[in-house]
GUKE-122344 format. One record per residue: residue in one letter; x, y, z negated of N, C-alpha, C in turn. Coordinates in steps of 0.02 Angstrom, whole numbers, plus 50000, padded with zeros to 5 digits. Layout:
N
AXYZXYZXYZ/...
REM end
This chain:
422
M466076152043581466486147343539466016143643490/A466136137143472465756133743431465886136643361/L465306135643318465476138043249465586132143198/L465236126543214465226120843167465436114243207/G465966111143186466206105843218466036098843180/C465816094643209465466088443169465856081943193/I465926077343146466276070543165465686066243133/A465366061443177464896056243161465196048943162/D465016045043110465296038643126464896034343163/D464346035543193464036031843236463596036443280/F463386033843342463036037543398462406040343370/T461926036043341461336038943314461336043043257/G461826042843227461886047743163462136053843184/A462536053843246462796060943271462116064543310/T461636060243344461156063143359460606065343308/D460546062343252460186063643195460386071243169/L461056071743161461396077943136461196083343185/A461356082843257461206086743302460596089243297/A459976084943301459266086643293459166092043242/M459476090243182459336095243120459676102243144/L460186101743167460536108643182460116112743237/V459866108943284459446111743342458846115043302/K458486111243247457866114043229458076120043188/G458676121843167458936127543132459036132143182/G459006131543247459226137543300459976136943325/M460276131143318460966130443339460886126343399/R461256129543455461306125443522461766120343504/A461656113343512462056108343495462246102843561/V462866101143562462926095243611463406090543569/Q463176084443593463456078843563464006075743614/L464576074943596465096071343636465216064743617/I465326059543666465346052243654466056050543656/G466326049643592467106048343581467466053743574/V468086053443559468596058943554468686061743623/P468526068043633468696071343700469456070943714/G469596071643780470306071243799470576079143786/P471316078843787471716084343770471476090543816/H471266088443875471096094843927470346094843937/D469966091043895469236093343907469026100043876/Q468606103243915468366110343894467786108343842/A467766113043794467256113043740466576115943774/P466036112843759465416114143800465106121243760/D464696123743800464426129543780463816128643725/A463946128743663463566126843610463766129443545/D463306130843493463476133043426463796128243384/A463596121543408463886115343365464026110343405/I464616106943392464916101443437464936095043391/I464586089843405464566084343369465026078643402/V465596076743393465856070643410465636064943380/A465356060143424465116053543401465636047843409/L465786045043354466256039343354465846033043338/K466146027643354465916021343336466426018843281/S466396021743220466856020943174466646018243106/R465926016843103465646015343045465866008843019/T465926003943062466135996943041466885994843073/A467246000143097467905998743127468305997043069/P468895994843082469445994043030469656001243008/A469736001742940469736008942909470336012842948/A470876009542965471446013242998471246016643059/D470866012243097470576014843169470136020143146/A469636020343105469146025043084469456031543070/V470056031243031470396037643010470746040443064/A471036036143113471456038843164470896042743213/D470286039143222469906042343272469646048143244/S469426048543180469206054243143469626060943145/L470276058243131470766064543133470816067343206/A470896062143258470896065243318470326070243349/A469736067943320469196072243340469276078843298/L469516078743231469546085043208470066089043232/A470576086443256471136089943294470826094543360/W470406090543390470046092843452469616098443435/L469206097743382468676102243365469036108543336/Q469576107743306469996113443278470216117743338/R470446114543392470746117943452470136121943479/A469546118143477468986121543509468666127943463/G468986130143421468926135443370468366135243327/C468116128643304467716127543255467876130743184/R467306133643153467486137343087467346133643029/Q466956127843033466856124542968466756117343009/F466866111142954466756105142981466366101342948/F466116095542968465536091842938465696084042958/F465806080242912465816072842924465126069542905/K464796066542964464186063342954464136056342948/Y463846053342894463786046442889462986044442871/C462926038742869462146036842862461766039142789/S461176041242800460836042042739460746036642686/T460936029942713460926024742667461696023442654/F462166027942658462876027842640463156020642663/D462966019142717463176011942741463856011742751/S464226007942712464926006642714465066000342671/T465695997542671465885992042635466185994542562/E466445989442530466725991142462467425995042481/H467815995242538468305998442550468276004142589/G467716005642628467546010642665467136009642718/N466966013942772467536018242786467386025542764/I466846026542728466656033342703467266037142661/G467496033742614467996036642571468596038242609/P468916033142646469596034342674469526039442734/V469006040342771468916046142824468796051642785/A468446052342734468326058842703468966062142667/E469376056742635469976059142600470416061442661/A470466058042720470936060042775470756066742802/L470066067942808469866074742837470016080042787/S469896078442724469946083442674470746085342672/D471196081242677471916081842670472106086142730/A471826084842795472006087542857471806095142846/L471296097042819471016104342815471236107542753/G471686104342709471876106042650471296109542606/A470756104942611470076107242574470226106042504/G470526100042485470586098442412469966095742376/F469446096942404468836095642373468216095842427/A467756091342423467236090742469466526087542435/L466006089542458465356087242424465176081142466/A464786076642441464506071742474463766070042457/C463356071042509462616070942496462286067742559/P462106060842543461746057842603461026058842599/A460736062542560459976063642555459656065842613/F459016063342624458656065942684457926064542667/P457666068542611457006067142587456436066342639/T456436068942697455956067842745455886061542771/N456446057742771456476050342780456486046242719/G456346049042666456226045042600456976043242577/R457496047242587458126045942558458296051542507/T458276049942446458436055442393458996052642346/V459356056442317459786056042267459676059042204/F459596054742149459476057642088459966054642030/Q460286057741988460746055841944461286051341982/G461416053542033461966050042078461706043342111/H461116041042102460906034942128460466036142198/L460546033042245460206034342311459626029242310/F459066032442328458366029242333458206029442409/V457806024942436457596023042495456846023042478/G456386028042490455706027842463455766028342383/T455296022742363455346022442287455856017742259/S456196014942301456646008542289457346011142284/L457726008342231458486010042239458746006342300/L459276009842319459646007842372459765999142384/N459935997442327460065990242327459535984642312/E458895987942326458235984642316457835986842380/S458105989042433457685992142492457755988642552/G458035982342546458215978942612458885979942634/M459145985942613459935987042630460445982242614/E460165978642548460595973242527460655967642570/N460295967342619460265962142667460675963942740/H460905970442742461135972642808461675968542832/P461655966342894462195961142916462855964242915/L462975969642921463705973142930463885976942868/T463425980642828463575984042773463155983242720/P463045977942684462655976542642462745981042580/M462205984542554462225989642498461925985742440/T462455984642390462195981342327462265985142274/D462465992342273462515996642221462276003042245/A461696005142201461446012142215461766017542179/N462266016842150462536022042107463166024642154/L463036029742182463546032842234464296034842214/V464056036842147464826038942112465236032642113/R464946027542084465366021242087465566018642162/V465076019142199465276016442271465826020842303/L465706026942303466326031542332466976031142291/S466916029842222467516029142187467926023542205/R467556017842224467846012742249468246012042313/Q468066016742348468336018442419468846023442425/C468896027042373469416033242369470006032942323/Q470576036242338471106036142288470936041542237/G470676047442262470456052342212469886050042179/T469726054842122469076053642082468436057942107/V467936054642084467306057542110466796059642047/G466526065842055466106068442011465326068942028/L465006071241992464296071842002463966079341992/V463616082042045463216087542032462506085742010/P462156084641949461646081841941461006086541960/F460476083541958459776086541985459796093441940/A459846093341878459676099641838460056106441869/T460636103741886461096109841918460766111541980/V460716106342026460466108142098459806112242088/N459366110242046458686113342036458756121542016/A459366122641993459456129741972459716133742026/G459896130642081459986135442144460636135742166/A460866138642214461556139142250462066140542207/P461866146042169462466149542125462656144242065/A462226140142038462306135441990462746128842022/I462506127242084462856122342123463506123942141/R463626130642160464346132742175464806132642120/R464496134342056464936134941998465096127841969/A464566122841980464776115341970465316112542002/M465206113542073465786111342114466436114542102/T466456120342086467106123642073467476121342008/A467006119541956467216116341896467486109141911/L467126105841954467376098541971468016099042006/K468136104442046468826104442084469346105642041/E469106110941988469626113441946469826106941896/Q469416101341883469586096341843469966090841884/G469986092041955470456088141992470046083442026/R469346083042030468926079342072469136081342142/R469116074942180469156075942258468456076742276/F467956073042265467306073442289466806074442229/A466166076642252465576076342209465036073742243/I464696068442215463976066542241463606071942218/V463096074242268462636080542240461916077342250/D461586078342195460856075742192460496080242237/A459896077742270459406081242311458856077642318/V458256079842299457666076042310457066080242354/T457226086942376456826090242415457166092842467/D456826095542515457256100142561457496106442534/A457136109242493457376114942451458036114142428/D458106108042400458846106442368459266106342416/L459196103542476459656102842536459846110342549/R459396114742563459496121542581459926125042533/A459836124142469460266126242410461006124142411/I461006117042426461706114742434462126117442489/G461716118442551462106121142615462356127742593/E461926131642562462036138842545462646138442502/A462686134442448463216133442401463886132442433/A463856128242489464486125842532464706130642586/E464416136342583464526141242637465206141542657/N465666141742608466396143642620466796137542615/H466476131042612466916123642607467176122842682/P467816121042688468086119142761467676112342767/L467506108742726467286101442744466696100042700/I466126098442737465546094842701465416088442729/T465206083742685465176076642710464436075342685/G464056071042720463416068342709463026066042765/G462466064242742461836064042803461646069642841/S461216070442884461036075942922460546080542871/G460316078142826459906082642777460296087442755/V460916087142740461166092642699461486098542752/A461366096742814461536101942862460916106942866/L460406105942839459756110042841459876116842823/G460306118842782460466125042758461046127942788/L461426124542840461956127342865461906132642919/P461356132442971461256137343019461166144042987/D460716144842932460686150342891461226154442875/N461806150442846462446153442831462686157842892/F462716154142946462926157743003462546163443026/R461896162743014461506168343037461606173842996/R461616172842926461796178542879462406181942896/A462956178542923463556180942938463516185443000/G463016184443041462946188343108463256184543165/L463376177943157463716174043202463206169843247/L462636169143233462176164843261461516169243285/A461336169043353460786172443382460216167943373/T459646170943369458996167943373458856165243445/T458706159243454458536156143522458186150443517/D457896147943572457556141443580458116136443594/A458256132843545458796127643560458636121743586/T457966120443603457756113043608457606112043689/A457596116743732457466115443805457906110543833/L457556105343875457976100743913457636100443984/P457986098644033457766097944097457206092244104/A456696093144144456156087644151456496082144205/V456516076444180456706070444221456096065244236/A456076063144291455456058244312455836051544318/G455446046244316455706038844318455476034244274/H455586028144275455316022344234455636024744163/A455226020944120455306021644044455536014644012/A455956014743964456156007743934456336009443861/V456286004243819456576004143755456955997643748/L457605999343718458025993643700458135993843623/A457995988143589458135988343515458615982243500/G459045984543457459525979843433459515979943354/S459255985143326459325985243258458775980943224/C459045977943166458565973043126458325976243072/S458285983543055458055986343007457295985643004/R456945986042944456215984742929455975990242978/A456085995742975455656002243023455715999143091/T456305996843117456325994343193455855988843203/L455885984343157455455979043169454645980443165/F454455985343126453805987243127453635990543190/Q454175994543222453995998243278453945993843335/I454335988243336454265982943392453485980343383/G453385978443324452635975143309452085979643333/N452255985743320451675990643345451585991343417/A452175990443451452205992443534451975985843561/R452035980443530451925973043564451175973743595/D450705976443566450035975443587449795981243629/K450365985943652450165991743685450515991943754/V451185989243752451525989543813451945982943825/P452175981043886452575975343890453115974843860/T453175968743807453695967743765454045960843764/L454715960743770455135954943774455545954443714/E455545949143674455955948843616456405942743638/L457005944843646457545939943662457775935343605/D457905930043609458145925343560458875923443578/A459255926943544460005926143552460275918243529/L459905915943478460185909943453459995903743497/A459395904443538459275900143587459705901043647/T459925906543661460385907843724460945912543698/P461405909443665461975913643645462475915643697/D462215918843751462595920943798462395927343835/A462865932343823462625939543841462335940543913/A462765937043956462565938344030461875934744043/A461855929444013461145924944029460675929244003/L460685931643936460125935643908459985941843955/A460475944743978460385950444024460035948744088/T460225943944109459865941444172459135939944170/Q459005936444107458345934644093457925940844081/A458195946644039457795952644027457705956144089/L458235956744138458145961244192457625957744247/A457645951644250457115948244288456365949744260/W456355949144190455735950644160455475956944171/A455995962644168455725969644171455655971544239/E455905969644287455865971044366455165970844383/A454845965744357454135965144382453695969344335/R453845972744286453425976544247453585983944237/L454115985844272454305993344272453715996844313/G453486002844273452896005944316452676011944278/A451996011144262451666016444240451756016244160/T451956010844128452066011844062452696009244037/P453016011643974453666008843958453676001843946/V454295998443954454405991243927454885991543878/V454725986743829455155985543772455515978943773/I456265979843768456595973943758457005973143702/A456835968643661457145969243587457535962043573/A458095963243539458585957643517458485959443432/S458045963343409458025963243340457715956943312/A457875955443246457655950043219457575950743150/P457205946443111457215947243032457745943643002/P457915945342940458515944242901458685935642916/E458175931342909458315924142905458565922242977/K458395925543033458595923943100459315926643110/V459445932743086460005935743091460555931243054/A460415929043001460795924042951461035917842996/A460485915143029460585909143070461075910143127/L460975916243161461495917543215462145918143191/Q462265922143135462885922643107463205917143090/A462755912243060463115906343037463245902043095/H463005902343149463085899143215463685901543245/L463795907643252464285910843298464895914743251/G464675916443185465125921743153464825927743158/R464845931943113464605938443099464755943343155/D465425944043171465745948743219465495946943294/A465495939643298465305937643374464635937743392/A464135936943332463385937743338463235944843358/G463635950443321463445956743343463715959043401/S464215956643423464525958043493464095955243545/L463825948743533463435946643588462795949943595/V462465952843547461885957243554462075963543580/E462585966943569462785973043593463015973343668/H463295967043689463455966943763462915965343803/A462475961343778461825959743815461365965343826/L461265969943770460885975843784461265980743819/A461825981943814462295986543860462145984043939/A462265978043947462195975444023461375976544035/I461005976043994460325977344013460165984544024/A460405989143992460325995444001460615998044067/E461215995544089461445996344146461065994044201/G460775988544199460325986044254459665989644256/L459415992744200458805995544203458836002544241/V459436005544219459576012344251459706010144326/A459996005944353460076004344420459376002844454/R458876000544412458205999644439457766006144438/G457976011344417457636017544411457396019844344/V457596016844297457416018944225457816025844211/R457436031244204457726037544183457636040544113/R457216036144083457006038844002457076032843965/L457526032643908457776026743883457846028543810/V457456024543766457416024643704457936019043671/V458386020143627458876014743612458786014143528/A458626009143503458536008643420459106004743405/G459506008943351460186004743310460716009143327/G461156010443284461776013943295462256010243340/E462326003643315462925999343349462685998243432/T461905997643433461765996243499461816002643543/S461606008743515461666014443555462426015843569/G462916015043525463566015243551463756011043609/A463546005043607463686000943664463396002743724/V462776005243715462356006643784462706013143812/V462726018043769462996024343805463746023043829/T464096019043794464806017343821464776014343895/R464306009743901464256005443957463926010244012/L463536014843995463196019644046463716025344070/G464216026344034464746030844056464516038444034/V464086038543977463826045143956464336047943907/R464556054543921465106056943882464756063343843/A464216066043858463926071743834463236072543833/L462906074143766462156073843768461916081243745/R461526084243780461276090743763460636089743718/I460566092243656460116089543606459456093343622/G458846090243622458166093643640457726092243576/P456996091743592456536091543545456516085643510/E456316085643452456256080043392455646075943407/I455766069443403455126064343410454896063143342/D455326060443306455186060243227455786063443190/P455776063843129456296067043094456996063243104/G457446067443129458086064243141458196061243208/V457676061043251457746057843313457496061543373/P457936065743415457706069843464457776066243536/W457476069443573457666067643650458246070943670/T458776067843712459316071743732459356070943808/Y459766074943841459946075143914460666073043926/A460786068643963461546065743973461786071344023/E462256075544001462536080044049463096077144088/G463136078844138463716076544192463616069444224/N463036066544203462956059944234462746060644311/A462886055444345462736055844419462026054644424/A461626052044390460916050744390460586054244332/P460086058844335459786062044275459506056944230/L459576058444161459426053344111459386056344052/L458716055644024458516056443953458606050643917/L458856051643848459006047143805458766049243730/A458506044143696458306045343622458626039543593/L459286041343547459596036343514459336036443438/K459026030143414458676030643348459066025743305/S459206030143248459476024843192459006020543178/G459146013843164458716008843149458246009743097/N458446013543047457996014542990457406020542999/F457546024143053457146030043066456516029343110/G456056033843101455446033643139454856030443113/A454256033043138453576030743113453486024243150/P452986020543134452826013543171452686014843231/D452436020443268452186021243331452796024143370/F453386024843339453966029043366453936027843455/F453946021843470454136019943538453636023543585/T453046022743572452546024643622452426033143610/K452546035543553452506042443541453056046043576/A453606042843575454186045243619454066047443692/F453806043143725453576044043795452926048043803/A452576047843754452016052043764452176059943764/M452696061543719452936068643724453116070843787/L453436066143831453616067143908452996067143948/G452516065043927451836064943978451786058044013/S452026053343980451946046144004451816041243957/
REM end
């Protein structure tokens, strides 16, 4: 029976969280979309339901999240986790606040912490302000995000605008004092009537202390970093055995990368790969037709599939994204890229690709949906927050790495396949 039930607002975020739990010794399976009422719970310590709700209408995001929660409760989970991006990706009206409040109400939690920090990837929270590296969130490039531009680094303010309840802060001085001090501070905020608390964290030790302090909380919300301390809670309670949780089946076949993220990290990764492996950069502005883009890409790839991976990218710098959005509209531009890359993924798998890296949360959601993937067994980590996974139940064996746009070192694409011996 699963111990931890998780709901993630996008596909790569779900994988990121699962990787953290696997590193802590929890066997993790990621489910794609809300399971059906008769679907059996997988054999795992942690179950992560991956939704595509980050940029959905708030009412839809809430409904899907509550449906996932109800299924996880029926699966016997003891604690619940709402996972969102370490850059707190959201609009002025949600969806982090509305979903967190709905889950808290359904669980009768009354209070929940919110901590998106992931220091290993440069995301830290200090005095309630989110930093990306040494830059405030609103000066990190996230202010130019095409779907969720982040223009305020003060997370107490950001979450307060999205919630009906009030939001407090557990500052760094308290976090630095350890789990008992954090626990006392959160209890005091709950007694004051706060619904949520932004919790500072600048090191992994902070995250472990926060996780320990939240041992008995029905609901935890945040990025994957705050999950760092959760496996030890279950281990101390005698509920978690020590085991190698990372083993995956070996899979042979062609290798490919599909990139739809326009983040700085992904753009650097494409540039790094360009001189090492065959790379095609799609121009959606010149060819604003998903089917035509897919046909072009598959014809290009078919002649190059072989000993080395191929990279197909629809990523673009902010000025090109703005031009495409001005031409088609924001939603239509995003839909065009997602549909094109999903069709390319389907075509690549039909041509023998069995190891596939996908960059970008929205892109990953479109790809796994098109491929009919319903469950992912989580394996070894490539870079912090990004593991290889195995698609369970698929007709053809398939290894997938679903990468958040902001994650990974510049050599991520080539490193991923080197891990597999190709």
